[in-house]
N, C-alpha and C positions, 0 to 999 in steps of 0.2 A: 507436431506445434503449429504448422502453417495452418492445418484444418482449425485448430483450437483457436488462433490469431484470426482466421475467416470467419469463424461463428461470432465472433465479438463484434468485428465490423461490420457485418448484416446486422447486428441487434442494435448496434450502436446507430446504424444510418436508418432502421425502420419504426426504431423507439422515440422519435422527436413528437411529439404530439402538438409541441407549439409551432414548429416548422412548416415553410410554404409547402403544397403538396410536391412542388418540382424539387425539393430538396430531399424527398423522401423516396424511400424505395422499399414499397408493400411486394414480398413474396408473392408469385402466384402460386396458387393450389396445385395439388396433385393432378396427373394428366388424367383425363378419364382413359378406361382400357378400350386399346383400339380394337375394331371389328377383326381385322388381319394386320399383318405386318410381315417384313422381309428386309432382304439384300438384295443388290445388284452388283455384279463384279464389272469394275469398271476400271480400265489401264491401273491394275496391280492392287486395287482398293475395293471395299467392301463399302456400299451405299444404304444407309438404313433408311428404310422409309415406314410409317404407319398410316392405315387408312380408318376413317370416322365416316360414319353416314353415308346417305345415299343421295345420287342428284347429279348436276353439272359439276366436273370437276375444277377444285381449288387445291392448289398448292402453296403450303406455308414454306417460308425461307428464313430462318432465324438470324439473329445477328452474331458478329464474331466473337468466337470461345465458347459460345451458347450451343444449344442443342433443341430439337423439335419440342421437348416438353416445355418449353419456353412460351408455347403459344396454347398454355392450359385455359387462361380465360378465354380464349377465342374458339377454341375446338366445339366446346358444346354449341354455343350461339351459332356456329356456321353448321354443324352437322344436322343441325334440324331441315336445313335447305339444300345440304351441298355434298357430294362427295369429298371428305378433305382429306390431302394426301399431305403428311408434315415429314420433311424430308430433313436426316442430320448430315451438315455439310461436310463435305471432306475431311478425314480428320480430327471433325469434333461430334461429342456425343458418342453414339455408339457406331459412326461409320471409321472406318482405319484409312489410314495414308501410308504414302510411300515417303522415300526419301529424297524424292523429285521437287524440284521447288511449285510453289502453288501459282496458282492464277485465279481472277475470276472467270476467265473463259474456262479454265478446267473445270470449276463447280459448275458453271451452266451447262457444261457438258455431261456432267454427272446427273443433274437434274433432268436434262433430255434423254438419259439412257433409263432413268426411273420412267420416265413417260414410257419410252418403248417398251418396258418389260411390261410396265400394266396396262400396255396398248391403248394410251389415251394420245390422239392425234393432237388435242388442242385442248388447253387447259386456262382459267384466270391464274396467274401470279401474285401473291401476296409476300413482298419482301420488305422486311425490316433489318437497318443499318446495311450491313455486310448483304443480307439476303437482299436487299433492295436493289444492290450493283448488281449481283448475280441476275435478277430478275429483268433489269434494262439491258445486260447484255445479251439474253435472250429474245426481249422484244426487238432488239436492234436487228441482231443476227438471222432470227428465226422468226420472222413476224406470223409466218402461217401457223405457230404452234401458240400462239397468245390468243385470249379471248378478251380477258381483261387485265389490266394492269395497275397495281396497289402498290406505291413504293413509300415507306415511312422512314424520317430519319437517316435519308440518304443524300448525299450530294453527288455532282456529276466531274466533280476534277477537283484538282489540291486547293483552288481558291476557296473552294465551298468548307473546308476545314479551318476549326478556330485552333490558336497556337496549342502546341500539346499539352503545355502546363495547366491550359484550363478542363483536361479530362482527369487532373487528380483531385475529382472530388468526391464526397462522402457516398455519391451515387454509384459512382463507377467503382469505388472501391468495395461496395458491397455486391456491386454486379461481379466484379472478378472473382469474388471469394465464393458467391455461389456459383460460378461457371468452373472455378475450381473443385467445387466440392461435388458437383454434378459430375465433372470430367471422373474424379477417380470411383464414382458410384456406378457410371455407366461404359465407360472405357475397357475395351480389350488390355489398353498398356496403360492403367492406371496411374503409373508413375513417370511417366513422361509428360505431364502440362506444362514443364517450364520448356521441354523441347517443343511444342507445340504453339506455346506462344512466339519463340523463336522464328518458328518455321512460317507464322503468320507474319510478323512483322514487315518482311518486304513488302509484302500488298498493302499493308496500311501506310509504311511511309513515301511508297511511289507506286501510288495508283495510276494505273494506264488510262483512267479516266474515260471520258466520252466527248465528243468535241459539239458544239450546236446543230450543225449539219444532222449529226448521227441522231441525236434527239429529234429532231424535225422531220426523222423517216418513221417512227413510231406510229403504228397505223390503230393499235390497239385501244378502246375506251382505255383513259387513265386518270387514275386520281394520286394526286401527289399531296404528301401531308408530313405536317412533324408538330413538335409540340414547342410553344412559344418561349420555352429556357432551355432549349437543348443545350448542353455543353459541349458539344464537339462540331456539330452543323453550322453553320452559316445560314440563318433562315432567309436570306435575301436571295441566296442562290438556289433554295427551295422552291420560294416564289417566282425567281426565273425560270425554273425548270419547268414549273406550271404553264407559262407562257411559249415555251420552246416548242413544247410537245403538241402536237395540232388536238385541239379541243379537248386538251386536258383539262382536270379542276383540280382546288387547292382546299385543302382542309387544314388549319392550325388549331390545337385543340391547347386551351387556354390553362394556365397552371400548371403546365407537364413540361417534361423534359425528353429528353430523348427515349426514355422508359416509359412514355405515355400509355402503351399497351397495358402495363402492369398498374399505373396509376391513376388512370381514369379507363378501366376495360369498359365501361359501360358507353361512353362516346366514342371511345374507339370500335367498340364493335357496331354501333348503332353507323356510324358513317360507313364501315366496311359493308355493313348488310344493305344497307341503301347504295351502295355504290354498285355491288355485284348483282343486285337485284335488278338494275336498272336497264 
């Protein structure tokens, strides 16, 4: 019954032709076939990755409850120029988890383990939402591993989050429904989606965050971005983060929300390609 309800929610959110773009959630297309894929064992979990294209390495880190297939609008554009490594964060998508509490630091260590397995000393990091938190953690704690840093729809402390009630929008309901359906399709524990949500809730409700001084230490060329109608992130803090990180640039995509990479993939991809190619 939950899956059927989820599908109805997705259809409702994506079929409103009269709605502003930022109130809709176009579903991303199927992910292209990977050139190769595998897993890395890290602290009791198996972390999944897939590789596309050749060139300088670019690592894609998805949003909370999601999976690496959520980058399917971006992978074809990037793979023409770069070696793209798309990772499923711990417990999400095809990656497994343990019962131990989760932190962004642990997920950042998972990314570093994948880099070590693939013998990638340094890569560009592209993080959306939770993936942006992971990317920031690596850029601050392991600056020698980061070439370029792109974070989208990400805040740096709890003051950058809008009241929780604002998250109950049609777009977030549709995203949660898709994430549930994806989890059932991809996960080795398809019946544990609700447990996954409970496992991740403490990270979202009590994020460790970053200090302004920590952001000022980031060395990698950085692009900070968001949609101008983000449902959960305070745009003013994203703008502030672009000022705190040395030499960082800012991009705000018009008429989009937290899900700009699905709502406006053309402009999102162009901003990303221009930045990574700079």
